[in-house]
N, C-alpha and C positions, 0 to 999 in steps of 0.2 A: 698517889695519885698518878693515873695514866697520863704519860706523854700526849701532848695536844696533836702532833702528827701519827702517831698509835691509834689513838682515839677514831682519827678522821678515817685513817686504810680502813679500820674495822667497820666502821659504817657504810664506809664505800664498799669493802665485803659484803655487807649483809645486803645492801641495797642489788647488790650485783646477781647474788643468789634469789633472790626476788624476780628481779629482772627475767633470768633465764626462765625461772618457772612459767613466767607469763611471757616469752617471746613469741611473737606475733611472724608466721611462716606464710610466706607470699610465693604463690606461684607464678610462675614464668609465662610470658605472653612472648609467642614469634612473629615477628612480622613478616610474614608471608609473601604479604603482596611487596615487599621490597628489591625480591629476588628477580622478577620482573624491570625492575628500574637499575639494576647491575648492585644496589645497595647489599652488599655482602660482608661477613667476615672473612678473612683472610685465607679459608679452604672453600668459600662458596655457600656456606650455610647462611641461613636469612639471620639478621639482626635479632634481639630479644631483648625484653624488659620484664620488671616487676614491677605492678602496679596493683596498691591498696590504696580502696575508697576511701575519702572523706566524709565526713558527717555533721550533724548540725551546722554552725556558723563557718566550719573550715570546707562545705561542700564546693565553693567555687575558687578556693585557696589550690595550688599547687606546689609541690615541692620535688624538683626534680632534680635527683641525684647520679651523677656520672664516677661510673667506675674508673677505677686506677688499674695501674698494672705495666708500669713501664714502657719501653717502645721497643721495637726492631728496627734495624738501622740497616740491613744489607740481608741477602739471600738466605743466607747461613741462618742468623738469628731469628728470619722472618719463619723459616721453616720449623725451627724448633718452637715456635709458639704454633705453630698452621694447627698440629691435632692435640690442642690444649684448649681448658675452659678461656683462655687469651687469645683462640684465633678462629674455633670454631664452637658455635652456640649448642651442635652436638654433644659436646662435651661438658655444656655448664650445668649446672643442679638445677634439680626442676624447684625446686625450692628454696628460698633465702629467707633467714631471721633478720627483720628489721632490729636497728637498736641506733641511738646514739638520735643523731637528726634524724635518723626514720623510725624512731618508733612511735608506736600508738598510744603510749602510756603517756597521763597527764604530770604523773610526778616523775616522769624521764624526763620528758620532753615539752612542756610546758606550754610552747608556743607554737607549735605545727603539729601535734598529737593528732589532731582529727584534721587535717589537709589532705588532700590526694598525695599522695608522698610514692614518689617512683623511684627505682634503679636502675639505668642503663647500662646495660653490659658492655664490657668492652671485649671487641674482640679483632679489632684493627689494626693496632701496633703502633699508632701516630696520633693519638688523641682526636681522633675523629677528623683529621685532616685531611688524608689520602686520595684521591681519584687520580689512577691509571687505568685507562682502559682497555688497553691491551692487558689481556691475561698468557703467561708464558705457558704453551700445552704441556711442558715436561713438569711442572713442579704445582700448576694449577692456582700459584698465588693469586689472589688477589689484594691490591690494595685501595679500597672503595670507604676509610672513614667517613669522609666527607659525605658521601651517597648516604652513608648509615646515619649519619644525624640529623637531614634533612626524613630520611623515611620512617626516622621511628618519631618525629617532629610530628608527621604530617599524621601520623598514627594516633598521637595522643590527643591532637586536637578533634579527631573524630573521637575520640575518645569521653570530650567534655571540655578539654582543655583551650577549647576555642572559647567560651565562656568564662576564662578565669579572672576574676576580681583582685586575687594577686596570686603572684610567681615569682620563685626564687631558684634560681640555678646553681647547684651547687657540684663539690667534686672535689677526692680528694686524691693527692700525686699526681701521676698524669690528667684523673680526672680533674681534678682543683688546675691546673693549666689549663685544658680544653675548657673548664667555666670561665677561663678567660679569654681566653680564643674566640669563643662563639657564645660570649654574655651579648654583645648587640646585635648577634642574628636570633638568638632566642627572643630579645625585647620584639624582632620586626615580626615572629610569629604570632604574639601576642595582640588581644585588643590592645586599641590605642588607649583606653581609660584603665587599664591594666596598673597596679603596682607592679613594677617587674624589677628585680634588682638581683645580683650574683655572689655567691660566694667561691671564694677559691681558699680549701683547705690546705694545705703543703704544698701545693702549686706553682708558688714563686721562685721557679731555678733560676740563678744566676750564672753569668758569664764570667768564670774568673779563672786563674792557670791553676793546676794543680802543685802541688808539693814541690815539684820539678821545674816546674814553670812552662810546661807542656800545657797545649791547649786544648785539652782533652773532650773536656763537653763541649766544648766548638765542634768541634772536627764528629763528634757521636750525634750532633743537633743536625749538623751539615749533610751526614749520611740518613738521619733519618729522612729529613725533608726531601732529600734528594731522590733515595730509593719511593717513596712516597708518592712523590709528585704534588706535594704539597702546597707551593708556590702560592699557586692561585688562591687558595681556601684560608691563609693568613690574613689577620686584618692590617691594616696600613701601621706601619712606623711613627713614632717621635721623630720631631725636627730634631732630637738630639741623641740620633743615632749615632754610634761610636765610628770614629772617619778610619775606612777602610774595610770596616767588615762587611761580608758577603748578604748580601742582600737577597738571597736564595733563601737564608733560614734566618736572619737576625731577627723575625717577628715572632720565633717560637718563644724567646725570651722575652718573658711579662716585659722587665728593663728597659727595653725599646718601643713598646708595641701599648703597655698598658695605660700609657698617658691618653692615647687616642681611642679608647673606650667611652661611648659617653654614658651608659647605663650605669648607673650606681654600682659597686665594684667594692668589698668587703676581702680585706686579705688576714686570713689565719695562718701562722706559721712561727715554728720556733726559728727562733734567730741561729740554734745550734741544730739545726734538721737535720737530725740522726743519719736520712739516706743521702743529703747532699755531704756532710760529711764524707760519709763512706764511697761516696760515687764519683763527687765533682772535686773534692779537695785530696782526699787519697785515693784514690783508683788503687785497684792491683796493680797496674801496669806502672803505676806509680814505685811501688812499694814491692820489690820483686824478694828483699828480705823480709818482711810480713813486720818490721819494726813498727807499724802503726795498727796491728791487729787487733791484741789486747785495747786499744784506745778506742777504736771503732768499734768493738765490743761493747764497752761502757765509758761513758767518758770521765768518770772516775778513776780509770786506770789509768789514764793518760798520763805523759810526766810534765813538769814545770815546761819544758820545751815546747811538746807539743800542744799542752793550752794554750801557751803564747800564740802558736801559729793560728789555733782555732778562735782564738781571742779576732785575731786580724781577718778571719772570715768572717766574722761577727758583724765588724765594720764594714769588709764589702759588702754584704747582704743589707745593711743599713743604708748604707750609700745608693745602692740597687733600688731601693723602694724611692727614691727622688723620680724616679720612672714613672711613680704613681699621677705626677702632678698635684693638680690644686686639690686637698686630702679635706677639703670642707662638704665634698659629696662619698666621699669613702669610707671606709671604717679598718680600722688595724687594731689587729689585737697578736701582737709580737711578741711570746713569753722566750725566755731563758733556757727553755726546757731539751734535753736532747730527746728528741722524736722527732716521728712523721707521721702525721695525720691526725687531728683529735677531736674531728665533728662525727666520727661513725662508731667510736668506742663508748659505751655509757660513761665507763668511770672518768674520763675524761671533759666527753659533752656536759654530763649535768650528772653531779653524785656529791655524796657528803665531803667528798676527799679531793674533788675537782680542781685542775689547775685555775690561779684564778690572778687577772692584773685589778688596780682598784679595787678591790675585795669584790671582784664582779666576776662572774663563769663564763665559760665560752659562751653556752645558751642561750645567755640570759644579756651577754653582752650584744650576740649578733641580732635578737629579738628587738632590744631596745634601738639598735641603730635600722633594723627594718620597719619598723612601726613608727618612726620618729619619735620615739619618746625621749630619746638622747644621742647626741653623736657618741662615737665610742673611737678614740685614737689613744691606742697606750701603748709603749713600748717599755720590757722590761728592764729591768738592770742588769748588769754582766753577770754571767755562772760565777759562782753556785749560789748567788744570794735567795733567790723562789727555793724557798721549803714548799712548796706548793706543787712545785711539778713533779709529773709523773716521766720519770726517765728511763729512756728505751732501752734494755740491755738484754742483748742479743746473746745465747745462747748456740748460736749456729754461725754457719760461715755464713758472710756478706755477699749478696750475689750484685753483680760487678756491672754497670751501665754498659 
């Protein structure tokens, strides 16, 4: 008799083969009108997005997905992005395959498949928050993420989003953070009568010290906010702000500002988020001898001592969720997988072997919450109890923040 988990993986693999054969490739749209407003990528090229039109009952429903891709925190790192797809729309693929939450297949995306589905490309390096007027004539770097956000929103409104009846702002990683930071702004763009909510996937980055007790991520985010002039575009912080934390960047951390988000918000995150473990808890600067390398690539290779530290990180993460405030209007799917981003990948979003909490897949939990069918606030048991996890095992060197 086949092992249940093996059977689930076989089913998932079969589904993915079918999905690949039916993948929808969506053309890019350049927001040329944004250039005159200074709404441009790092290199000065226009913003861009991919739009797949809705149909039937989804004609007036909009799913807007913000692309992720980390951040640049100084001149050197922003220059490194400038001539890549994360800094220039000239370098972006002109077609994208939509999957997971963006899929147009009812079998793979049962509640959002026929909505207008949008992927906003990420090319500013600040989670769409920067706005520096001056452009260095030597580097020609433009820090204009907030203007990009506004320009794309205005273009989508002209494309029919102004008539939206339902709307969901989502994003993964840096895009997941952006979906929290811009959640209320998204609500403000749309008709008052519309049902508007936000989903953050792997965007709840927390402010903790690394394994050497250095404030690595705090310093990094401070540099991002300073470089991009983001302060004026960050939402207000909660009254529970950590004493002594510099106000110039504190609202880049959801734990300090999410409580102030008025629009309904769903947090989808792994408690052992692989990117956060690799870049916040144990960044390369804190591990020059690479004693954490194997552990960071595969949680199953962690020593008992390392697992104890990682479990402490999980507790820090769960404590940081207190920044969400009253959970009555929030949604929560916090599993114990070693993974980063779960809504854009078909096998984790909705497939035979997808991760589950309370016997519920991620796609179903999000849709139940959006449509008010039932609330969903679930936190998983500690690693390694969850047999439905798709842990992220990376064969490559881990990119550092």
